[in-house]
N, C-alpha and C positions, 0 to 999 in steps of 0.2 A: 295323469292318474290312471292306474290300471282298474279295470272293471270286468266282471263277468258280464255275459249278455243276460239281460233281465228277461226272465221267463214270466209270461203273463199268466194270470190265474187259469185261464182256459187251457193252456198248454200243460200246466201241472196237472189239472184234473184229469184231462184226457190220458196223459202219461200214466197217472196213478191207476186209472181204471184199466189200462192195458196190462200193467204188471200184475194187478190183482186178479184179472180175468185169466191171465196165464196160470196163476196159482190154482184157481178153480179147476182148470183142466189137468191138474195133477202134474204140472211142470214143477218140479221141486225148486224151491227158492234156496240159493247158495249165498251166504252173507258175503258181501263184498263184490259180487259178480257185476259185470257190465251188461246191462240189458238194452238191446237195440231200441231206439226211440225214446228211452227214459233216462238212462244215465250215460255219462260220456266221461272221458278221461279229462278231469279238471285239474290235474296236478300241474304245478309250475315248478321251475328250478327254484330252490331256496336262495335267497340273497346270501352273500358271503357272511353277513353279520348275523346269521340266525343264532339263537342262543345255544351255547354248549352246556346245556342243563339236562340232566337225566333224572328220571324217577326210578326208584329201587323199591321192589317189594320187600318189606322188612317185617311183615306180619308175624311170622313164627318167632323170629328172634326178638321181636318186641314183647313176646308173651301173650299175644292174642290168639288163643286156641279155641276156635269157634267154627262151626258149620251151621249155615243157615238152613233150615227146613230139610233135616237129614231124614226124609221120609219118602214114600212113594205118593205121587200126586194122585188125587181122586177126580181130576179133570173138572175142577170148579174155580170160578173167577177169583174168590178172594185169596186163594192159595197162590195164584200166579202173579198177583200184583206186587209181590215182593215187600221189602221193608226198608227202613232207613236208619239213620244214626244221628247222633247229636253230640257236639262238643260243648262242654261247660265246666267252669272251674267250681265244682260243688263244695270243696273244702277250703277255698279262699287262699291257697298257697301260691297262686300266680301261674299255675301250669294247667293246660287244658286236660281234662279228663274226658273219657269217652263212654257214651251209652249207645249199645247196639240192640236193635230190635229184631226179634226173631218170630218165625212162625213155628210154634212149639209142637205142632202135629197137624195131620190133615183134618179137614172138616168132618170126615167120617168118624173121628174119635169121639168117644163119650166123654163127659166131664171128668169122670174118674181117670181114664187113660190120659187126658190132657194134663191133669194134676201130677201124674206120675211120670210125665214125659222127661227124658234127659235134656230136652231142649228148653228154650225160655230166653228172655231178654238178659242182657249182661251189662254190668257197670265195671269199667276198668279204670283203676287209679293210676295216674301218671306218676311214675317214680323219679322223674327229673333226670334220668340217665338214658333216655331212649326206650325204656321198657315200661310195661304196665302190669299191674297186679289185679286179677279178677277179685273184686270185693262184693260181688252180687249178693252172696248169702247173708254177709253180715249187714249190708246196707238195707236189705229187705225190698229190693226193687226188681226181682226176677219174675215179672209177670209171665205166665204161661197161657198162651192163646194164639189167636191169628193176629199177631202184632203188625201194625202198619207204621205209624209215625211217632216222633218224640221231639220235645223241645223243652229247654231250660228257661226258667225265669223266677225272680224273687217276687212271687205274687203277693206276699204279705209284708214286704218292705222290712224284713228283719235282718237284712244283710247276707242272707244265704240263698243260693239258688235251689229252687224247687223243680219238680219234673212232671210234665204231663205226657201221657202215652195214649195214642189212639189204637184201635183195633177194630176188627170185624166183631161187633157186638157192643163194646162199651168204651167209656173214656175213664182213665185212671189218673188221679192226681196224687202225687207223693210229696208230703211236706218234709223238708230237710230239718232234722232235729239238732243239727250242729255238732253232733258227735260221731259222724260217719254213718249214721242210720237215718232211715226215712220212715214215715208212717203214711199208709194209705188213708187219705182224708177225702176220697171221692164222694162218699155218702154225706158227710158233713159239709162239704163244699157245694153240694146240690148237683154234681155231675153224673152220679151213678144211675139215675132214672132214665137217662137218654140212651136208648138202644138203637143201633143201626150199623151201617157200614162206614165207619169213620176213617178218613185218610189223613191228608195234611193238617197240621196244627200250626197256628201262628199267633204269637203274643204280640200286643201292641197296645199303647194307651191311647185309644181313639178319641176319648174325651178330655185328655190332658189333665186328669185330676190327680195324677201322681201314683195311680195304682194301674198295673197292667191288666188288660182285658184279653180274652182268649177267643179266637175264631177257629172253628172246626169244620173241616170240609166233609161233606156227606157225598158218597159216590153213587150207589144204586141200592134199590130196595131188593136186595138179593134173597131168593127163597129157593131152596133145593127141593126137587122132586125126582125120584129115581127115574121116572119115564122120560125126563128131559136129557138124560145122558145119551139117549139113542137119536136125539134130534140134531139137526144141523141148521144153521142160520147164516145170514149174510152180515158181515161187518164191512161197511161201505159196500165193495163189490167182491169180497172175499168170503169163500165158504169156510165157516169155522164152527166148532161144536157150540151148540145152543148155550150150554152152561159156561162158556168162556167169552161170551159176547155181551159187552155192557148194554148194547141196544136191546137185549132180550128183557131187560128189566127197567122199570121206571126210575127216574132220578130220585135220589135221597136229598132232603133239604140240608142246608147248611146252618150252623149254629153260631150265635154270638153271645158269649157269656160276659156280662157286666160285672166287674169286680166291686163287690159292695163294701170292701175294706174291713170286714169283720170275719174273714175266712170263708165267706160264702159268695156264690156267683148267681146271677139271674140271667136266664136266657131271653135275649131281646132281638133275635135276628129278624123276626117279621116286623116288629115295630120300627127298627132301625132301617129297614129296607134292604138288608143284605142276605135275605134267607135263600135267594137264588134257587127257587124250586125246580127250575127247568134244566139246571145244569148238574152234570155228573163230574163233581169236582175232585181234583186230585191234589192240587197245590194252591196256596194263597200266600200273599206277602203284603204287609203294611209298609207303605212308603209315600212320602210327601211328593207325589207326582205333580201337583199343580203349583207347588212352591209357595203356598200361603201359610206354611208353619203347622199344618194339621195333617196327620196320617190319613192317606187314602187307602183303598183296598183293591188289589187285582187278584182275580181268581182264574185258574187254568182249569178248563173243562174238557173233558173227553166226550167225543161224539155229541157235542152240544156246544152252543155259544159261549165263549169265555166272557167274563164279566169284569167290568171296572166300575167302582163306586167312589164318587167324589164326597168328601167329608163336608157336611153343611155346618159344622160347628155347634150343633144343637142336639147331638146324639142321633141324628139322622143323616142318611146318605142318599145321593141321587145317582141312578144307573146311567152311566155315560159312555158305555163301550162302543155303541154305534156312532155317536157324534165324535168320539175320540179316535175312531177307526181301528180298534182293537177287539172287535167282537170275535173274530178269529174262529170260525167254525171248522176246526180240525181236531185231530185227536191230541189234545195238549196234555203233557204229563209234568215236565219240570220247568222251573222258573229261575231266572237270574236277572238281577237288576243292577245296573251300574252305569256310570257316564263313560261309555266306551270311547267317545270322540272328544271328551274333555271340553264340552261346550257349556257346561253348567247346569244341565238338566238330566234327570235319570232316564235310561233307556231300558227296554225289556227283551230279554232273550227267552224263546220258548222252545222246548224239545217236543217233537211231534212223532206220530206213527209213520210207518213206512209209506213212501211215495208221496209224502205231504210236505216235505222240507221243513226244516227248523226255521224259525222266524226271528228276525232282530227288528223289533219295533223301535225306530229312532224317534226320540221326542222332539217335536217341532215347536215346543213352547217359545224357545228364543228364535226369532227369525233369523234367516240366513243373511249373511253379509257383515256380521261382526258388530252390528249397532247395539245388540243386547235388547232390542225391543221385544216385549212379550206379546205372543200371539195367543190364540185359543189353544187348549190343551188337545193336541192331535199328535198321532204317531203315523209313521210310514215304515212299512216292512222293506228294510234295505238288505236283507240277507244275501240276496244274489249279487248285489253290487260290491259286497265286501268279502265275498268268498266263503259264506256260511250256508248258502241255500242249496243248490243242486247237489252239492257234494254229500248232503245228508239224505238224499232220496232213498237210498237202499238200506237205511238204518231205522232203528226204532229207539229214540232217545228218551232218557229218564233224568237221573241226577245231573245237575250242571251248576256252575257258577263262574261269574267273572272273578278273576284273580290275576295279579301280576306276578307270575311264577318266576320271572327272570329279573325282576326289580328294575326294569328299564323305564318305568313311569308310564307304560301303556297297559291297559287291561287286556288280558288274554282270556281264553275260555277252555273249559274241559266239558266233554259230554260223555256220559256213561250210557252205553247201548246194550240192548238185550232183547231178543225177539219175544213175541207173544204167541208165535207159531209153534205147535208141537213138532218135534223132530219126526219126519216120516219114518225113519228107520227104527226109532225107539220112542213111541208116544208117551213114555214115562217122563221124558225130558223135554225142555224147550230148546230151540235153536240158539246157540251162542253167537256173540258178535264181538267185534273189536271196539274198544273205547277210542276216543279221538282227543287230540290236544291241538288247539288253535293258538298260534302266536300271532299277535298283532304287531306288525312292523310300524305302522302309523294309520291314522284315520284315512289318509290319502291312498295308501298302498293296500290296506285291508288286512285279512287274516290269512295265514298260511297253516296248512295241517302239517304238524311236525312230528307226529308220532313215530315215524320211521327213524328219527334221529335223536329220540328222546327216551330210549330205554326199551328193553325187550318186553316190558309189560304192555305196551301198546301193540304188540304182535300176537298176544294171547287172546283166545275166545272165551267169553264168559256171558252169562245171562245177567247183566248188570241191572241194578235198580237204584237204590239210594246212594248219595254221595254227600260227604260233609267235609268242610275245608278248614284247616287250622294250621298254625305253626306249632305243632305239638312239642317240638324239641327246643323251641324258643332260640332258633339260630338265625332268625331273620328271613327265612323264605317259606312260602306256603306249601304245606303237605296236604295229602288227600286221603280220606278213608272211604272206601267203596264197599257196599253190600252187594254180594252176588247171590242171586237166587239159587237155591239147591247147591250151595257150595260154600267154600271158605271165602272170607272177605279179603281185601287187600289194603294194607296200610302202605301208601306210597310215599317214601321219603324223597324230598326234593334235594338233590345233590348238585350244587353249583349255583343255585339262584342267589345265594348270599355273596357271590363275588362282586355283585354290584350293592350299592348302599341302599338303605331302607330306614323307615321309621314306623313304629306302631303306636297307636293312640288307644288308651283305655279311659273310661270315665268313671268318676265316683260322684253319684247322685245324692243329694240331700233333700231337695224339693221336688225334683222330677221322680218318675218310677225309678227304683234303685237299680234295675238292670240297665238303664240308660237307653231303652228302645226309643228310636225316633231321634236321638241326638245326631245332629249334623256336624260333620267335620270337613273343613276346607283347609288345604295346605297350599303353600306357595313355595316352589323350589326352582331355582334358575329362571324365575319369572313365569313358570308354568304352574297352573292351578290344578288341583286333583280334589275330588270330592268323594264322600262316603256317608252312609247312615248306619248307625248301630242297629243290628237286627234286621237288616234289609235284604237278606238273601234267603230264598225259600228252598232251592234245589228241588229234590223230590223226596217227600216224607222225612226230611232231614233239616239239620240246623247247623250253621257255621258258628265258629267261636265268636264271642261277643267283644270284638276289638276291630279297630280299622288298621289295615296294613297298606302301606304305600311304598312303591319302589322309587328310588331316587336317582337311578342310574349312577353316575359319577359324582354327584353333588355330595359335598361333605357336611352340609347343614341345610335345615329347613329355614327359610327366611321368616315364614309366619305360619302358625297354627291357629286357626279360629274354630272354637267349639261352641255351637248353639244348642243349648239344652231345651227339651220340650217346654220348660217353664218359661222360656224367653231370655234367661240369663245367657250372656255371651262372654266367653273367656278367650283371651288372646295371649299367645306365647310367641316370642320373637327370637330369632337366631338360635335355633335348637340344633345341637349337633346330631349327625346322622347316627344310625346303628344303635338305636336304644328304644326302650318302650317307655313312653311318656304317659303318666296318669294325670288326668286333668280333673280337678275337683270343682263341683258346681258352685259351691260356696266355701272357698278356701279359709282356713283358720287364720 
């Protein structure tokens, strides 16, 4: 079994300090450079069976004409955090539609200037032919502000996806009217009175009452003073402008909105134990990490300890990050959850700030040796041992997801990168970076960075932020949409992934929450098991499409599909032909 040399925490911290101190002394950072004592050439020759799959930027030809934050920065933190995107079938035609979040103007804009800005969030309807139509104006979802995240869910169980949007200032909830239009119901729902710096949003039915609840990440209590523009500060050991440093500001609390079932929500974060007042939170995900059938919560925090909350089944949670070994005091931005090693329990991948390495927390709930005996809920960071650690030292990671892009039955990873450092030559802009694509050969062989052989898009430099994953053209392989700070986005079409077989599973709920969040799906093909949970990907300020996608390699059928709904109902299908989308009903007629 191939392994990288495992770097201990002390080595990483010393290395990180060395790089950042170099930056303090005005040594310019060049993305991708090799820095003595910190990074090294970790490339390996690709095995001959690496995927012949390429990603092609089809943004313009798909009809997505959009530029994120087409303005001059005012050197303030909320502007530089970027925005995300969310895939969801809002009109129920079976095709993923796309919502893109924007920063519609600089923070220096007056409310009147912001209202008249040409920027703003966008909704693109999928035309079923590889193109999209901008329907923002008719739909009424073109929020103009400092937009951050978005996520779809059917919060009122009427069979139609509704939409929540987070921003610097407020939370917006749009109700789907069923005719292609939406109504802003933020005030009626009780969300409009909460003002702050809101980032990641995550829907999940934490009390399993059949109604989705909403968790909202709070970042920092940002407040602008003109005199702060002339100040500098230390972010870890790096000299940065005071107004761009999250450590300059106290953390903002997180919010948990319990769904009352009558169109209103009650904020219960403190009483539930998930307020996380010490964390500067950017991403969160609901997932049954403990395997007891109840959704737990993981929160990725920047310059503060990340949090994990165990669901106690009574509306309350227990903070277990330390005992689970995932407290992870680093600059955490993006989250991905998936069973990368196919051992039956969910693992966590986290993107980090520069010189801190991305992390892959391997779930140790099932003991080693194949006996299947459950142990305590604990995780081990194995990023270095599988090729995901040191290679990320000179990058700043954001959007990410596990996905099987080549349909070989192994989960792969993409990481969207972009700096938070201002360009020394032109401080109006941030330093761009390359995105990376990791192909997993096997759990024994680990991951290989394959951008160089997967399309010219991986050689381009961008200030990447959010990323959302979906098979938008319904051809059986996973595509990616990326939001780039201060620039045009990228719709990356997967060309070649569907040369191998696949199966997609959607759910139709009648007793559980109608979006199906928390539904567990297990498939068996060629004697191998794969697992997924609907709604279990967080990325960064973004949301993947609400279906489970599995690669089958060369198998022509799935021997068994088992779907476990949050209600406890289990449905089993056997001998399902490959290369189709299967919809499983909770209570079939």
